[in-house]
VMD Tcl script that builds the backbone (N, CA, C; Angstrom):
set m [mol new atoms 501]
animate dup $m
set s [atomselect $m all]
$s set {name element resname resid chain x y z} {
  {N N MET 1 A 0.812 -1.209 -0.135}
  {CA C MET 1 A 0.048 0.047 0.101}
  {C C MET 1 A 0.728 1.196 -0.152}
  {N N ASN 2 A 0.571 2.266 -0.835}
  {CA C ASN 2 A 1.150 3.468 -0.925}
  {C C ASN 2 A 0.919 4.424 0.305}
  {N N SER 3 A 1.799 4.715 1.073}
  {CA C SER 3 A 1.394 5.512 2.231}
  {C C SER 3 A 0.990 7.006 2.036}
  {N N ASP 4 A 1.408 7.478 0.874}
  {CA C ASP 4 A 1.035 8.824 0.494}
  {C C ASP 4 A -0.377 8.927 -0.199}
  {N N ARG 5 A -1.052 7.759 -0.268}
  {CA C ARG 5 A -2.455 7.823 -1.055}
  {C C ARG 5 A -3.330 7.087 0.027}
  {N N GLU 6 A -4.560 7.416 -0.143}
  {CA C GLU 6 A -5.723 6.782 0.556}
  {C C GLU 6 A -6.132 5.807 -0.307}
  {N N GLU 7 A -6.270 4.464 0.056}
  {CA C GLU 7 A -6.632 3.273 -0.815}
  {C C GLU 7 A -7.984 2.963 -0.326}
  {N N LEU 8 A -9.006 3.071 -1.363}
  {CA C LEU 8 A -10.320 2.542 -1.055}
  {C C LEU 8 A -10.635 1.468 -2.040}
  {N N ASN 9 A -10.733 0.189 -1.593}
  {CA C ASN 9 A -11.172 -0.986 -2.516}
  {C C ASN 9 A -12.832 -1.064 -2.462}
  {N N TRP 10 A -13.319 -1.980 -3.346}
  {CA C TRP 10 A -14.736 -2.215 -3.380}
  {C C TRP 10 A -15.397 -2.610 -2.091}
  {N N GLU 11 A -14.716 -3.392 -1.410}
  {CA C GLU 11 A -15.273 -3.929 -0.059}
  {C C GLU 11 A -15.201 -2.838 1.025}
  {N N LYS 12 A -14.214 -2.084 1.089}
  {CA C LYS 12 A -14.222 -0.854 1.830}
  {C C LYS 12 A -15.264 0.165 1.550}
  {N N TYR 13 A -15.348 0.299 0.281}
  {CA C TYR 13 A -16.442 1.142 -0.301}
  {C C TYR 13 A -17.660 1.067 0.247}
  {N N GLY 14 A -18.057 -0.407 0.365}
  {CA C GLY 14 A -19.373 -0.733 0.734}
  {C C GLY 14 A -19.575 -0.379 2.184}
  {N N SER 15 A -18.675 -0.627 3.016}
  {CA C SER 15 A -18.669 -0.306 4.557}
  {C C SER 15 A -18.795 1.209 4.688}
  {N N ALA 16 A -17.695 2.039 3.718}
  {CA C ALA 16 A -17.856 3.394 3.911}
  {C C ALA 16 A -19.059 4.093 3.534}
  {N N ALA 17 A -19.686 3.657 2.431}
  {CA C ALA 17 A -20.959 4.275 1.934}
  {C C ALA 17 A -22.140 3.930 2.967}
  {N N ARG 18 A -22.008 2.620 3.557}
  {CA C ARG 18 A -23.109 2.522 4.629}
  {C C ARG 18 A -23.027 3.359 5.949}
  {N N ALA 19 A -21.738 3.569 6.252}
  {CA C ALA 19 A -21.342 4.424 7.346}
  {C C ALA 19 A -21.725 5.818 7.075}
  {N N LEU 20 A -21.577 6.259 5.835}
  {CA C LEU 20 A -21.950 7.749 5.385}
  {C C LEU 20 A -23.364 7.802 5.620}
  {N N ALA 21 A -24.188 6.857 5.113}
  {CA C ALA 21 A -25.578 6.980 5.122}
  {C C ALA 21 A -26.150 6.998 6.642}
  {N N GLN 22 A -25.306 6.171 7.452}
  {CA C GLN 22 A -25.572 6.076 8.717}
  {C C GLN 22 A -25.658 7.457 9.488}
  {N N ILE 23 A -24.557 8.313 9.001}
  {CA C ILE 23 A -24.286 9.410 9.662}
  {C C ILE 23 A -25.546 10.452 9.333}
  {N N VAL 24 A -25.853 10.388 8.030}
  {CA C VAL 24 A -27.125 11.198 7.550}
  {C C VAL 24 A -28.259 10.778 8.315}
  {N N ALA 25 A -28.657 9.440 8.412}
  {CA C ALA 25 A -29.816 9.095 9.118}
  {C C ALA 25 A -29.801 9.231 10.666}
  {N N ASP 26 A -28.672 9.301 11.257}
  {CA C ASP 26 A -28.588 9.778 12.716}
  {C C ASP 26 A -28.798 11.182 12.836}
  {N N ASP 27 A -28.538 12.038 11.955}
  {CA C ASP 27 A -28.712 13.530 11.983}
  {C C ASP 27 A -30.324 13.718 11.601}
  {N N GLU 28 A -31.063 12.771 11.337}
  {CA C GLU 28 A -32.490 12.779 11.060}
  {C C GLU 28 A -32.716 13.627 9.926}
  {N N TYR 29 A -31.780 13.829 8.984}
  {CA C TYR 29 A -32.027 14.535 7.668}
  {C C TYR 29 A -32.715 13.588 6.664}
  {N N ARG 30 A -33.806 14.015 6.178}
  {CA C ARG 30 A -34.459 13.156 5.213}
  {C C ARG 30 A -34.728 13.810 4.024}
  {N N PRO 31 A -33.704 13.604 3.087}
  {CA C PRO 31 A -33.800 14.450 1.666}
  {C C PRO 31 A -34.819 13.800 0.779}
  {N N ASP 32 A -35.272 14.785 0.061}
  {CA C ASP 32 A -36.437 14.269 -0.969}
  {C C ASP 32 A -35.702 13.723 -2.143}
  {N N ILE 33 A -34.495 14.325 -2.486}
  {CA C ILE 33 A -33.620 13.858 -3.668}
  {C C ILE 33 A -32.285 13.624 -3.273}
  {N N VAL 34 A -31.562 12.810 -3.842}
  {CA C VAL 34 A -30.052 12.677 -3.841}
  {C C VAL 34 A -29.643 13.189 -5.107}
  {N N LEU 35 A -28.690 14.217 -5.143}
  {CA C LEU 35 A -28.258 14.908 -6.341}
  {C C LEU 35 A -26.737 14.438 -6.463}
  {N N ALA 36 A -26.434 13.511 -7.512}
  {CA C ALA 36 A -25.103 13.005 -7.742}
  {C C ALA 36 A -24.318 13.924 -8.640}
  {N N ILE 37 A -22.984 14.254 -8.247}
  {CA C ILE 37 A -22.003 14.852 -9.000}
  {C C ILE 37 A -21.346 13.971 -9.720}
  {N N ALA 38 A -21.627 13.972 -11.087}
  {CA C ALA 38 A -20.944 12.855 -11.893}
  {C C ALA 38 A -19.513 13.266 -12.172}
  {N N ARG 39 A -18.638 12.304 -12.099}
  {CA C ARG 39 A -18.846 10.877 -12.189}
  {C C ARG 39 A -18.677 10.167 -10.848}
  {N N GLY 40 A -17.755 10.581 -10.023}
  {CA C GLY 40 A -17.471 9.776 -8.692}
  {C C GLY 40 A -18.642 9.838 -7.843}
  {N N GLY 41 A -19.630 10.939 -7.807}
  {CA C GLY 41 A -20.801 10.904 -6.983}
  {C C GLY 41 A -21.818 9.955 -7.325}
  {N N LEU 42 A -21.765 9.519 -8.581}
  {CA C LEU 42 A -22.898 8.513 -9.007}
  {C C LEU 42 A -22.928 7.323 -8.161}
  {N N PHE 43 A -21.653 6.760 -7.681}
  {CA C PHE 43 A -21.554 5.628 -6.851}
  {C C PHE 43 A -22.157 5.919 -5.426}
  {N N ILE 44 A -21.741 6.973 -4.945}
  {CA C ILE 44 A -22.219 7.478 -3.662}
  {C C ILE 44 A -23.795 7.622 -3.674}
  {N N ALA 45 A -24.133 8.420 -4.574}
  {CA C ALA 45 A -25.608 8.760 -4.587}
  {C C ALA 45 A -26.523 7.492 -4.741}
  {N N GLY 46 A -26.241 6.506 -5.571}
  {CA C GLY 46 A -26.928 5.351 -5.542}
  {C C GLY 46 A -26.828 4.577 -4.147}
  {N N SER 47 A -25.633 4.397 -3.547}
  {CA C SER 47 A -25.659 3.775 -2.155}
  {C C SER 47 A -26.522 4.474 -1.212}
  {N N LEU 48 A -26.420 5.955 -1.220}
  {CA C LEU 48 A -27.212 6.695 -0.222}
  {C C LEU 48 A -28.539 6.556 -0.615}
  {N N GLY 49 A -29.054 6.665 -1.754}
  {CA C GLY 49 A -30.374 6.483 -2.102}
  {C C GLY 49 A -31.100 5.265 -1.617}
  {N N TYR 50 A -30.416 4.048 -1.803}
  {CA C TYR 50 A -30.782 2.835 -1.437}
  {C C TYR 50 A -30.959 2.836 0.242}
  {N N ALA 51 A -29.847 3.323 0.894}
  {CA C ALA 51 A -29.786 3.204 2.353}
  {C C ALA 51 A -30.647 4.057 3.137}
  {N N LEU 52 A -31.041 5.218 2.368}
  {CA C LEU 52 A -31.822 6.170 2.853}
  {C C LEU 52 A -33.255 6.286 2.419}
  {N N SER 53 A -33.642 5.203 1.635}
  {CA C SER 53 A -34.981 4.961 1.011}
  {C C SER 53 A -35.439 6.315 0.109}
  {N N VAL 54 A -34.428 6.804 -0.476}
  {CA C VAL 54 A -34.695 7.855 -1.600}
  {C C VAL 54 A -34.649 7.395 -3.050}
  {N N LYS 55 A -35.790 7.338 -3.652}
  {CA C LYS 55 A -35.754 6.874 -4.977}
  {C C LYS 55 A -35.500 7.930 -6.123}
  {N N ASN 56 A -35.686 9.086 -5.694}
  {CA C ASN 56 A -35.291 10.284 -6.509}
  {C C ASN 56 A -33.841 10.667 -6.540}
  {N N LEU 57 A -33.286 10.265 -7.663}
  {CA C LEU 57 A -31.752 10.465 -7.822}
  {C C LEU 57 A -31.621 11.401 -9.086}
  {N N TYR 58 A -30.859 12.469 -9.044}
  {CA C TYR 58 A -30.683 13.448 -10.098}
  {C C TYR 58 A -29.121 13.242 -10.360}
  {N N VAL 59 A -28.575 13.833 -11.401}
  {CA C VAL 59 A -27.164 13.830 -11.873}
  {C C VAL 59 A -26.908 15.256 -12.442}
  {N N MET 60 A -25.827 15.836 -11.821}
  {CA C MET 60 A -25.261 17.005 -12.474}
  {C C MET 60 A -23.795 16.675 -12.990}
  {N N ASN 61 A -23.551 17.027 -14.097}
  {CA C ASN 61 A -22.223 16.822 -14.728}
  {C C ASN 61 A -21.328 17.854 -14.598}
  {N N VAL 62 A -20.250 17.732 -13.902}
  {CA C VAL 62 A -19.291 18.830 -13.623}
  {C C VAL 62 A -17.910 18.391 -13.991}
  {N N GLU 63 A -17.229 19.050 -14.749}
  {CA C GLU 63 A -16.009 18.706 -15.164}
  {C C GLU 63 A -14.891 19.666 -14.411}
  {N N TYR 64 A -13.877 19.076 -13.674}
  {CA C TYR 64 A -13.033 19.913 -13.069}
  {C C TYR 64 A -11.655 19.218 -13.017}
  {N N TYR 65 A -11.550 17.911 -12.656}
  {CA C TYR 65 A -10.212 17.263 -12.755}
  {C C TYR 65 A -10.097 16.780 -13.944}
  {N N THR 66 A -8.654 16.974 -14.378}
  {CA C THR 66 A -8.373 16.272 -15.749}
  {C C THR 66 A -7.230 15.242 -15.668}
  {N N GLY 67 A -6.851 14.900 -14.370}
  {CA C GLY 67 A -5.896 13.956 -14.121}
  {C C GLY 67 A -5.563 14.085 -12.589}
  {N N VAL 68 A -4.360 13.311 -12.217}
  {CA C VAL 68 A -4.162 13.248 -10.885}
  {C C VAL 68 A -3.586 14.646 -10.491}
  {N N ASP 69 A -4.186 15.417 -9.540}
  {CA C ASP 69 A -3.836 16.699 -9.163}
  {C C ASP 69 A -3.844 17.753 -10.363}
  {N N GLU 70 A -4.483 17.347 -11.419}
  {CA C GLU 70 A -4.574 18.359 -12.550}
  {C C GLU 70 A -5.958 18.746 -12.715}
  {N N ARG 71 A -6.288 19.967 -12.817}
  {CA C ARG 71 A -7.686 20.508 -12.954}
  {C C ARG 71 A -7.781 21.744 -13.905}
  {N N LEU 72 A -9.019 21.994 -14.263}
  {CA C LEU 72 A -9.382 23.189 -14.872}
  {C C LEU 72 A -9.216 24.445 -14.067}
  {N N GLU 73 A -9.256 25.753 -14.463}
  {CA C GLU 73 A -9.135 26.776 -13.679}
  {C C GLU 73 A -10.406 26.948 -12.736}
  {N N VAL 74 A -11.530 26.535 -13.260}
  {CA C VAL 74 A -12.833 26.502 -12.471}
  {C C VAL 74 A -13.641 25.326 -12.954}
  {N N PRO 75 A -14.511 24.678 -12.079}
  {CA C PRO 75 A -15.347 23.721 -12.462}
  {C C PRO 75 A -16.420 24.189 -13.527}
  {N N VAL 76 A -16.716 23.393 -14.447}
  {CA C VAL 76 A -17.758 23.687 -15.532}
  {C C VAL 76 A -18.868 22.696 -15.606}
  {N N MET 77 A -20.094 23.287 -15.557}
  {CA C MET 77 A -21.215 22.195 -15.574}
  {C C MET 77 A -21.481 21.894 -17.045}
  {N N LEU 78 A -21.584 20.574 -17.300}
  {CA C LEU 78 A -21.980 20.124 -18.562}
  {C C LEU 78 A -23.268 19.700 -18.783}
  {N N PRO 79 A -23.969 19.658 -20.044}
  {CA C PRO 79 A -25.185 19.225 -20.254}
  {C C PRO 79 A -25.306 17.659 -20.001}
  {N N PRO 80 A -26.485 17.149 -19.903}
  {CA C PRO 80 A -27.738 17.832 -19.600}
  {C C PRO 80 A -27.768 18.552 -18.389}
  {N N TYR 81 A -28.498 19.629 -18.228}
  {CA C TYR 81 A -28.537 20.387 -17.000}
  {C C TYR 81 A -29.847 19.932 -16.206}
  {N N VAL 82 A -29.653 20.028 -14.854}
  {CA C VAL 82 A -30.833 19.829 -14.064}
  {C C VAL 82 A -31.823 20.890 -13.983}
  {N N ASP 83 A -32.971 20.834 -14.289}
  {CA C ASP 83 A -34.034 21.790 -14.186}
  {C C ASP 83 A -34.404 22.099 -12.893}
  {N N MET 84 A -33.908 23.269 -12.306}
  {CA C MET 84 A -34.067 23.525 -10.870}
  {C C MET 84 A -35.494 23.765 -10.527}
  {N N VAL 85 A -36.454 23.995 -11.459}
  {CA C VAL 85 A -37.917 24.142 -11.181}
  {C C VAL 85 A -38.236 22.954 -10.634}
  {N N ASP 86 A -37.822 21.890 -10.884}
  {CA C ASP 86 A -38.085 20.410 -10.606}
  {C C ASP 86 A -37.807 20.006 -9.153}
  {N N LEU 87 A -36.972 20.943 -8.694}
  {CA C LEU 87 A -36.420 20.766 -7.311}
  {C C LEU 87 A -36.826 21.752 -6.263}
  {N N ARG 88 A -37.701 22.640 -6.824}
  {CA C ARG 88 A -38.193 23.803 -6.017}
  {C C ARG 88 A -38.758 23.238 -4.577}
  {N N ASP 89 A -38.408 23.752 -3.537}
  {CA C ASP 89 A -39.054 23.530 -2.209}
  {C C ASP 89 A -38.754 22.100 -1.779}
  {N N LEU 90 A -37.687 21.328 -2.338}
  {CA C LEU 90 A -37.219 20.033 -1.878}
  {C C LEU 90 A -36.050 19.997 -1.102}
  {N N LYS 91 A -35.860 19.056 -0.231}
  {CA C LYS 91 A -34.511 18.922 0.627}
  {C C LYS 91 A -33.707 18.148 -0.249}
  {N N VAL 92 A -32.513 18.616 -0.635}
  {CA C VAL 92 A -31.541 18.037 -1.447}
  {C C VAL 92 A -30.181 17.695 -0.907}
  {N N LEU 93 A -29.893 16.358 -0.977}
  {CA C LEU 93 A -28.694 15.952 -0.484}
  {C C LEU 93 A -27.561 15.711 -1.715}
  {N N ILE 94 A -26.599 16.451 -1.840}
  {CA C ILE 94 A -25.656 16.449 -2.930}
  {C C ILE 94 A -24.581 15.365 -2.514}
  {N N ALA 95 A -24.369 14.503 -3.332}
  {CA C ALA 95 A -23.352 13.315 -3.142}
  {C C ALA 95 A -22.257 13.513 -4.007}
  {N N ASP 96 A -20.930 13.338 -3.538}
  {CA C ASP 96 A -19.783 13.222 -4.344}
  {C C ASP 96 A -18.844 12.310 -3.551}
  {N N ASP 97 A -17.804 11.908 -4.294}
  {CA C ASP 97 A -16.798 11.047 -3.675}
  {C C ASP 97 A -15.815 11.686 -2.680}
  {N N VAL 98 A -15.456 13.045 -3.124}
  {CA C VAL 98 A -14.504 13.660 -2.320}
  {C C VAL 98 A -14.631 15.133 -2.562}
  {N N ALA 99 A -14.530 15.915 -1.431}
  {CA C ALA 99 A -14.415 17.322 -1.277}
  {C C ALA 99 A -12.896 17.689 -1.260}
  {N N ASP 100 A -12.393 17.841 -2.483}
  {CA C ASP 100 A -10.846 18.011 -2.449}
  {C C ASP 100 A -10.729 19.643 -2.339}
  {N N THR 101 A -10.828 20.457 -3.503}
  {CA C THR 101 A -10.728 21.882 -3.324}
  {C C THR 101 A -12.112 22.286 -2.809}
  {N N GLY 102 A -13.137 21.538 -2.999}
  {CA C GLY 102 A -14.512 21.954 -2.719}
  {C C GLY 102 A -15.011 22.845 -3.702}
  {N N HIS 103 A -14.473 23.290 -4.874}
  {CA C HIS 103 A -15.086 24.116 -5.852}
  {C C HIS 103 A -16.253 23.525 -6.576}
  {N N THR 104 A -16.021 22.123 -6.913}
  {CA C THR 104 A -17.069 21.535 -7.570}
  {C C THR 104 A -18.487 21.545 -6.800}
  {N N LEU 105 A -18.311 21.065 -5.453}
  {CA C LEU 105 A -19.465 21.262 -4.520}
  {C C LEU 105 A -20.003 22.609 -4.360}
  {N N ALA 106 A -19.098 23.600 -4.284}
  {CA C ALA 106 A -19.507 24.973 -4.120}
  {C C ALA 106 A -20.320 25.419 -5.392}
  {N N LEU 107 A -19.908 25.127 -6.480}
  {CA C LEU 107 A -20.567 25.401 -7.638}
  {C C LEU 107 A -21.987 24.704 -7.794}
  {N N VAL 108 A -22.165 23.443 -7.296}
  {CA C VAL 108 A -23.459 22.661 -7.287}
  {C C VAL 108 A -24.447 23.276 -6.105}
  {N N ARG 109 A -23.836 23.574 -5.126}
  {CA C ARG 109 A -24.493 24.147 -3.932}
  {C C ARG 109 A -25.092 25.471 -4.233}
  {N N GLU 110 A -24.278 26.372 -4.875}
  {CA C GLU 110 A -24.810 27.618 -5.281}
  {C C GLU 110 A -25.941 27.630 -6.220}
  {N N HIS 111 A -25.813 26.510 -7.138}
  {CA C HIS 111 A -26.757 26.413 -8.171}
  {C C HIS 111 A -28.073 26.011 -7.591}
  {N N CYS 112 A -28.085 25.300 -6.617}
  {CA C CYS 112 A -29.269 24.781 -5.822}
  {C C CYS 112 A -29.872 25.727 -4.833}
  {N N LEU 113 A -29.093 26.517 -4.152}
  {CA C LEU 113 A -29.563 27.323 -2.998}
  {C C LEU 113 A -30.692 28.234 -3.302}
  {N N SER 114 A -30.847 29.000 -4.494}
  {CA C SER 114 A -32.021 29.780 -4.670}
  {C C SER 114 A -33.250 29.069 -4.930}
  {N N GLU 115 A -33.228 27.766 -5.210}
  {CA C GLU 115 A -34.405 27.131 -5.423}
  {C C GLU 115 A -35.052 26.303 -4.458}
  {N N VAL 116 A -34.154 25.387 -3.794}
  {CA C VAL 116 A -34.366 24.274 -3.025}
  {C C VAL 116 A -34.809 24.790 -1.611}
  {N N ALA 117 A -35.404 24.052 -0.818}
  {CA C ALA 117 A -35.688 24.206 0.591}
  {C C ALA 117 A -34.513 24.207 1.452}
  {N N ASP 118 A -33.774 23.089 1.208}
  {CA C ASP 118 A -32.578 22.850 1.909}
  {C C ASP 118 A -31.611 22.056 1.155}
  {N N VAL 119 A -30.350 22.265 1.320}
  {CA C VAL 119 A -29.217 21.709 0.571}
  {C C VAL 119 A -28.031 21.232 1.466}
  {N N ARG 120 A -27.779 20.003 1.445}
  {CA C ARG 120 A -26.569 19.431 2.292}
  {C C ARG 120 A -25.873 18.591 1.338}
  {N N SER 121 A -24.539 18.490 1.870}
  {CA C SER 121 A -23.569 17.674 1.032}
  {C C SER 121 A -23.034 16.518 2.007}
  {N N ALA 122 A -22.882 15.319 1.168}
  {CA C ALA 122 A -22.449 14.105 1.791}
  {C C ALA 122 A -21.200 13.608 0.889}
  {N N VAL 123 A -19.958 13.356 1.339}
  {CA C VAL 123 A -18.970 12.821 0.752}
  {C C VAL 123 A -18.188 11.808 1.575}
  {N N LEU 124 A -17.580 10.945 0.736}
  {CA C LEU 124 A -16.746 9.901 1.410}
  {C C LEU 124 A -15.568 10.518 2.170}
  {N N TYR 125 A -14.950 11.369 1.370}
  {CA C TYR 125 A -13.798 12.037 1.905}
  {C C TYR 125 A -13.891 13.468 1.873}
  {N N GLN 126 A -13.223 14.207 2.918}
  {CA C GLN 126 A -13.008 15.627 2.843}
  {C C GLN 126 A -11.646 16.121 3.133}
  {N N LYS 127 A -11.064 17.019 2.279}
  {CA C LYS 127 A -9.652 17.525 2.572}
  {C C LYS 127 A -9.658 18.694 3.345}
  {N N PRO 128 A -8.596 18.899 3.930}
  {CA C PRO 128 A -8.649 20.242 4.824}
  {C C PRO 128 A -8.779 21.473 3.936}
  {N N GLN 129 A -8.179 21.500 2.615}
  {CA C GLN 129 A -8.248 22.730 1.896}
  {C C GLN 129 A -9.639 22.963 1.245}
  {N N SER 130 A -10.611 22.149 1.515}
  {CA C SER 130 A -12.023 22.244 0.725}
  {C C SER 130 A -12.536 23.690 1.227}
  {N N VAL 131 A -13.075 24.216 0.162}
  {CA C VAL 131 A -13.777 25.545 0.557}
  {C C VAL 131 A -15.236 25.508 0.996}
  {N N VAL 132 A -15.869 24.088 0.906}
  {CA C VAL 132 A -17.040 23.613 1.418}
  {C C VAL 132 A -16.839 22.706 2.507}
  {N N ASP 133 A -17.430 23.024 3.726}
  {CA C ASP 133 A -17.396 22.122 4.883}
  {C C ASP 133 A -18.591 21.270 4.816}
  {N N CYS 134 A -18.602 20.022 4.426}
  {CA C CYS 134 A -19.715 19.344 4.093}
  {C C CYS 134 A -20.324 18.869 5.342}
  {N N GLU 135 A -21.629 18.700 5.292}
  {CA C GLU 135 A -22.282 18.291 6.630}
  {C C GLU 135 A -22.267 16.878 7.102}
  {N N TYR 136 A -21.956 16.075 5.867}
  {CA C TYR 136 A -21.839 14.573 6.176}
  {C C TYR 136 A -20.470 14.095 5.530}
  {N N VAL 137 A -19.578 13.584 6.269}
  {CA C VAL 137 A -18.209 13.174 5.893}
  {C C VAL 137 A -18.024 11.778 6.536}
  {N N TRP 138 A -17.482 10.854 5.656}
  {CA C TRP 138 A -17.103 9.529 6.305}
  {C C TRP 138 A -15.684 9.645 6.876}
  {N N LYS 139 A -14.874 10.274 6.146}
  {CA C LYS 139 A -13.414 10.388 6.634}
  {C C LYS 139 A -12.768 11.700 6.085}
  {N N HIS 140 A -11.870 12.198 6.879}
  {CA C HIS 140 A -11.008 13.418 6.470}
  {C C HIS 140 A -9.755 12.784 6.191}
  {N N THR 141 A -9.149 13.492 5.131}
  {CA C THR 141 A -7.755 13.028 4.799}
  {C C THR 141 A -7.145 14.204 4.048}
  {N N ASP 142 A -5.848 14.215 3.869}
  {CA C ASP 142 A -5.086 15.172 3.171}
  {C C ASP 142 A -4.325 14.393 2.063}
  {N N LYS 143 A -4.648 13.057 1.733}
  {CA C LYS 143 A -4.011 12.314 0.773}
  {C C LYS 143 A -4.636 12.339 -0.457}
  {N N TRP 144 A -3.993 11.926 -1.571}
  {CA C TRP 144 A -4.647 11.449 -2.834}
  {C C TRP 144 A -5.459 10.227 -2.643}
  {N N ILE 145 A -6.743 10.108 -3.218}
  {CA C ILE 145 A -7.429 9.011 -2.957}
  {C C ILE 145 A -7.607 7.995 -4.151}
  {N N ASN 146 A -7.210 6.673 -3.939}
  {CA C ASN 146 A -7.457 5.771 -5.040}
  {C C ASN 146 A -8.653 5.236 -4.871}
  {N N PHE 147 A -9.751 5.681 -5.661}
  {CA C PHE 147 A -10.979 4.996 -5.687}
  {C C PHE 147 A -11.052 3.729 -6.601}
  {N N PRO 148 A -11.762 2.712 -6.224}
  {CA C PRO 148 A -11.991 1.524 -7.037}
  {C C PRO 148 A -12.413 1.820 -8.323}
  {N N TRP 149 A -13.116 2.772 -8.636}
  {CA C TRP 149 A -13.763 3.012 -9.928}
  {C C TRP 149 A -12.816 3.730 -10.887}
  {N N SER 150 A -11.824 4.254 -10.330}
  {CA C SER 150 A -10.836 5.125 -11.117}
  {C C SER 150 A -9.455 4.869 -11.239}
  {N N THR 151 A -9.021 3.723 -10.517}
  {CA C THR 151 A -7.592 3.579 -10.481}
  {C C THR 151 A -7.251 2.640 -11.543}
  {N N GLU 152 A -8.034 1.712 -12.119}
  {CA C GLU 152 A -7.830 0.873 -13.330}
  {C C GLU 152 A -7.615 1.794 -14.546}
  {N N THR 153 A -6.777 1.355 -15.429}
  {CA C THR 153 A -6.617 1.997 -16.744}
  {C C THR 153 A -7.841 1.784 -17.557}
  {N N PRO 154 A -8.500 2.696 -18.132}
  {CA C PRO 154 A -9.790 2.526 -18.937}
  {C C PRO 154 A -9.561 1.521 -19.985}
  {N N LEU 155 A -10.433 0.744 -20.326}
  {CA C LEU 155 A -10.555 -0.269 -21.330}
  {C C LEU 155 A -10.562 0.308 -22.763}
  {N N VAL 156 A -11.009 1.570 -22.857}
  {CA C VAL 156 A -11.188 2.447 -24.290}
  {C C VAL 156 A -10.517 3.668 -23.923}
  {N N ASN 157 A -9.621 4.125 -24.842}
  {CA C ASN 157 A -9.000 5.411 -24.881}
  {C C ASN 157 A -10.115 6.454 -25.166}
  {N N PRO 158 A -9.988 7.626 -24.316}
  {CA C PRO 158 A -10.812 8.695 -24.478}
  {C C PRO 158 A -10.744 9.143 -26.011}
  {N N ARG 159 A -11.751 9.683 -26.539}
  {CA C ARG 159 A -11.627 10.222 -27.980}
  {C C ARG 159 A -11.440 11.544 -27.972}
  {N N LYS 160 A -10.410 12.048 -28.626}
  {CA C LYS 160 A -10.178 13.507 -28.912}
  {C C LYS 160 A -11.254 14.121 -29.459}
  {N N GLY 161 A -11.564 15.301 -28.817}
  {CA C GLY 161 A -12.667 16.004 -29.413}
  {C C GLY 161 A -14.041 15.433 -29.234}
  {N N SER 162 A -14.149 14.690 -28.094}
  {CA C SER 162 A -15.479 13.900 -27.714}
  {C C SER 162 A -16.476 15.125 -27.754}
  {N N VAL 163 A -17.625 14.622 -28.257}
  {CA C VAL 163 A -18.770 15.540 -28.412}
  {C C VAL 163 A -19.684 15.381 -27.050}
  {N N VAL 164 A -19.998 16.617 -26.513}
  {CA C VAL 164 A -20.922 16.707 -25.367}
  {C C VAL 164 A -22.257 16.881 -25.851}
  {N N LEU 165 A -23.255 15.989 -25.576}
  {CA C LEU 165 A -24.524 16.144 -25.973}
  {C C LEU 165 A -25.199 17.237 -25.425}
  {N N ASP 166 A -26.000 18.046 -26.081}
  {CA C ASP 166 A -26.764 19.024 -25.657}
  {C C ASP 166 A -28.079 18.647 -25.099}
  {N N ALA 167 A -28.516 19.489 -24.141}
  {CA C ALA 167 A -29.792 18.983 -23.356}
  {C C ALA 167 A -31.046 19.202 -24.304}
}
mol reanalyze $m
mol bondsrecalc $m
mol representation Tube
mol addrep $m
């Protein structure tokens, strides 16, 4: 195991996701929807949805990281966009794998704040430099995290100039 990295395998993920859901449940927060930040947040959102009995899952696509510790200047929302009118007056739980800089979570939170009744964030990991202090965190770390869904080499090379579909 590499000591400068946090290692999360699939088995440990299952326990971590369940523990994170327990933290939310113990706080007696009952979200109407779970909003996943794609891509890493998709796993967490599904796990939280099942554990918290929330069937309404939404997805926001946000691009920020381009590689290990490489990122764009600012996070960018990608289509299809969530219609905030659909979320009006609901309690929203934003789910992501990590609050590293927190800029992605901040962008999504700000996007929700004017429309929803309540917005909170749940992440597996939060780093000390995050600009967002998440309400629900499984573990705090200052290490780079190897997630089981992103440590293997992709089976297909990304296409240059990939087309992003319009909503």
